N, C-alpha and C positions, 0 to 999 in steps of 0.2 A: 535839178537838184544842187544846190549851192556846194562848190567844190570844198568848201571846210566840213561841212555835214558829211559828205561822202567818204572823206579821211577819216572821219570820227566812226563812222559804222564800220568801215575796215578794220580800225583799231581794235574796237570793242569785240567784233565775231573773233579776230586772231585770238584775243584775251580768254576768250570764253573756250575757244579751242585747247589753248595751252593747259587752263586749267583742266580741261577733261581728261586730258593725254597723262597728265601729271597725278591726276587721282587715280588712273588706271594703274599707272606704274607704283604707285605706294601700295594699292591693293594688292598686285601680284607680288611684290617684295614682302607683304606681310604675310601673304600666304606662303611664301616659299622658305619665309622664317620659323613659321609656325609648323612646317610640314617638311622636315628634313630628309634628304635625301635617302632612297631604300638602305644603302648601305650602313649610315647612322642606324636607323631604326632597327635592324638587326644587331648591330653591336648593342645597342641601349637593349632590347630585348635578352640578349646572353647576359649581359652586366646584371639584368635584374635575376634573371634564374641563377645564376651563381650566387648572388647575394643570399637568395632565398635557401639554396645549397648549406651554403656558411651557416647561417642562423639554425637550420634545423640541424646540423651535425653539433654545433654548440649547445642546444637544448638537449641533444640526445646524449652528450656527454655529461651536462650535469644532471639529468634524470638518474644516469647510472651512479653517478656519485652519491646523489639523494637515497637511492634505492641500497647502496651498500652500507651508507651511515644508518638509516634505518634498521637495517638488520643488524648492525652493531648495537644500536640503541636496544633491540629487543632481546639480544643475548645480554646485554649489561643488566637490564630488568630482570630475566631470569636469575642471574648470579645473587643480586639482591634479594631475592624472594627466596633462594637456596640457602641462604646464612642462617644457620640455627642458632638459638639463644646460648648457647655454649661456647661459640666460636667470638673470637675478637671482634669487638663493634668497631675496630679500625677496617676490618674488611667491607662493613656496610659504606663506612665512610669513603673509602678509596672508591669504590664501585661508584657511589653517586656523585662524586667530584668528576670523573670519567664520562658518567652520563650526562653530566651538565654540561660538560665541554661538547659533546657531541651533539646536544640539541642547539646549542649555540651555532656549531658548525652548519647544522641541518638548516637553521633560520637563514644563515647567511648564502647557502645554496638558493633556496627558495628566492631570495630577492634577485639573485643574479639571473634565473630563470625567469622570472616577471619581466625583466628589464630586456632580454632577448625575445620573449613571448611578444612583447608591445612592438618590437621592432618587426618581426616577421606579420602581426597582424597589419601594420603599415604597408608592407611589399605587398602583402595579399589583394591590397587595393591598389596598386601601382602606385603608391604615394612614397616620397623618401623618408626611410627613418628618421624620426624626430628627437631620438633618445642623445645619449653619450656617444661621441665616435667610438666605432668597435675596437680599434687602436688603443685608445686611451682605458677603455673598459679592461682589455685583457692587460694591460701595463697596471692597473689598479689592482685586479686580481691577483697577478703576480706577488704584488707586495702584500695584500692580505696574507698570500698564500704562507709567504714567509715569515709573517707573524705568527700564523698557525701552526708552523713548523717548531717556531721558537717555543712556543708556548706549551705544546706537548713534550718537547725536549726536556724543558725546566721540569716537566712531571717526571720524567724519566730520571731524572738526575734527583731528584729528591726519593722517588721510590727505591732506586739502587742506594742511594745512602743509608736510607732506613734499613734495606736489607743488610747491608755491612754492618750497621750499628747492632743491629739484633744478633747477626751472626757472631760479633765480636763478644757481646754478653753472653751469647751461648757456649762459645770457646772458652771463656775465662770460668764460667761456672764448670765446664767439664773438667779443666785443668786444677780449680781448688777442689774439688772433690775428690779427684785423683791425689791431689797433695792431702787431702784431709786422711782419706783411708790409709795413706803411707805413714802419716804420723802416728795415727791410732794404731797402726801394725807395729811399729817399732815399740811404742808404749806398752803395747802387749807382751812384745817379748821380753822386755824388761822385768814387766811383773811375773811373767811365766818363769824367769830364771829365778827370781827371787823367791818365788812359791816352791820351786823344785828343790832349790839348795837349803832352803831353810836358816838362810842368814841374812844380816841386814844389807841393802845397799850399801855399795863403795861409795866414797865421795863422787868418782868420776861418773856412775851410774845416777847417783840423785841428782847431780848438775845436768847430766844428759836428759834424764825424766823430766826436770823442771824447763830444761829449754824446749822439749817436745812439749809441753801442756800451753808454755806461750805460745808456740806457733799454732798450736791446733786452735787457741781463742782468737788469734789474729785470722787464721784461715777461715773460721766459724761467723767472725763479724764482716768480713768481706762478702761471704756468701749470703748473708741476710742482708746486706745493702744492696745486692744485685736483684734487679727484677727476674721475675720468672719469664723465659722466654720458650712459646712453642714453636717446635718446628715447624708446625703447620703454617704459623704467620711468616716465615721464612719463604717456605714455598709459594704463598701467595703473593710475597713482591715479587719474585721470580716471575710468575705469571704477568703480574703488572707490568714488570722491566719488558717483558717480549711484547707484549700488547702495545705499549708505547713506541718500542723501536721499531716493530713495523708496520705501524700508523705513520710514525716520522717519515720513513723511507719511502712508502706512497706518494706521501704528500709532497715530498721533496721532489719526486720524478712529476708531480702535476705541475711544480713550479719551471721545469723545463719546457713542458708542453705548453703552460701559458704564453712562455716567453717566443716561443714559436711560431704559436698562433698569433700573436701580437702582429708579427711580421706578414703573417697570411691576411690579417684585418684590415693592415694598411693598404694591400693591392688589391683586394676583394671588389671594392666600388670603381676600379679603372676599366677602361678597355684594353681588352688583351692585344689587339692589333697594334698598339700604340706604347704598350708597357709591357711586353711580353718579357724582356730580361728580366725586369725586378719581379714579375709574378712567377718567372721560372726559377729565380732565387729563392723566393719565400716558399714555394711548393717542395722544392727539391731537402730545403731545412727541415720543414715538418716532417715529411717523409723519414730524414735521418734520425728526426727527433724520436718518431715512433719505433723504428727498427733499433736504437738504441735501449729504449724503454723494454722491447720485447727480450732482446739479451740479457738485460737487468734482470726481468723477472725470472727467466729461466735460471738465472745464478741462484736466483733467490729461493728457488725451487730445489736444486741441489742443496741449499743450505739447509732448508728445511728437513730434507731427507737425513743430514747428518745430525740434526738438532732431535730429531724422533728418535733416533737409536740409542743417543745417550740419556734420554729419559726414563727413570727407572721408577716402575709403579709399585714402590714398597714401602714397608713402616707401617703407621698407623692407619687407621680407616680414612681419617682427615687427610694425612699426607697423600693416601693413594687416590682420593676424591682430588687433590690439588695437581696430582700427576696425569691424572684423567683429565681433568680442565685443560691441562697445557696439551696433551695430546690432541683433545679435541680442537682445540684452537688452531695448532698447526695443521690438522686436517682439514678445516674451514680455510686455512689461508691457501692452501694449496688449489682448492677447488675455486677460490676466488682469483687466483693468479693465473690458471689455465682460462677462466672465463676473460680475465683481463687481455691476456694474450690474444685472443680471439678477435676480440673488438679493437685491439691495435691492429691488427691484420686487415679487418675490415676499413680501420680509417686509412691505412697506406693505399688500398686499392681506390677508395674515394678520391684520394689526391692524386694517384697516377692518373686518374681520368681528367681530373681537372688539369694536370700538367699537359696529358696530351691535348686537350681542348686549345690551350694555349700554344702551344708547339706547332699545332695546324695553322695557327691564325699568323703565323710568322711570314712576313714576305719572301 
């Protein structure tokens, strides 16, 4: 065989061997990249389960909010149905306005639930959630909640202003009536002295009687100009103010929770082994937030006791109805606050478990 041909064959064989070895090396590299080490597989599985737990807690919280909002809607609808034709139409209008607000809030809660449910469905098939990042979602929810709180507080201000306006009119009417009866009594005494003594009135008495009659006409004119105010409507606005204040207090507490959950949402998709410090900080913050919420609710329960003791179920039948309405409202709030405290304690237990898992992964 010619020497040049022998060299050519050796070169070709070497090339084929090199190509074969390169292909094998590439295949092994690809397999290694697609199949991470066992430790990384465990971390990925733990992270996936942590994300699922986070979403399930988010959905549970939203379901609780929806349930309580639906209860409020049912109560307001009963209040509307209970308004009689003899009562002020403003009661129906106020209840309807608050009812519409609750329906709007319920729709918003439903939209948030749908987003979290979609993410949970994705994770259930081991696929990454494709929606809005949870951190941004909770930031948006906190912002919306602040708008909701402002809206309900504006309503409370309006109810309170109307209550004060009507109370001012009622007080003025009572003052004018007392003034009217006093003037009439003074005139009657002058007339009686004249009749008993069978003599004409003196110049001073005539001037006094003339002035008193002028004063009587002035008082009568102002009384006629003032609208009639039923004390029942005052108690109605007192109830509306209480409803709004307690509602805004609870919604404000939810803002604190959403802000803390925003921090939890940021660290939930991370690997605990490499981000333990950030996760520990977020979990401790949400636990403190829930503990603060429990303390706040306990103070509110004490306040309910004081408010109930000051409610006087007296007056006309309708006024007594408003008093019972307020007492029933306070009683329902106490039950709801107790339920919220139990649920917050459950949340604390859940995040204590998350914290323990993170701490155990620390090197």
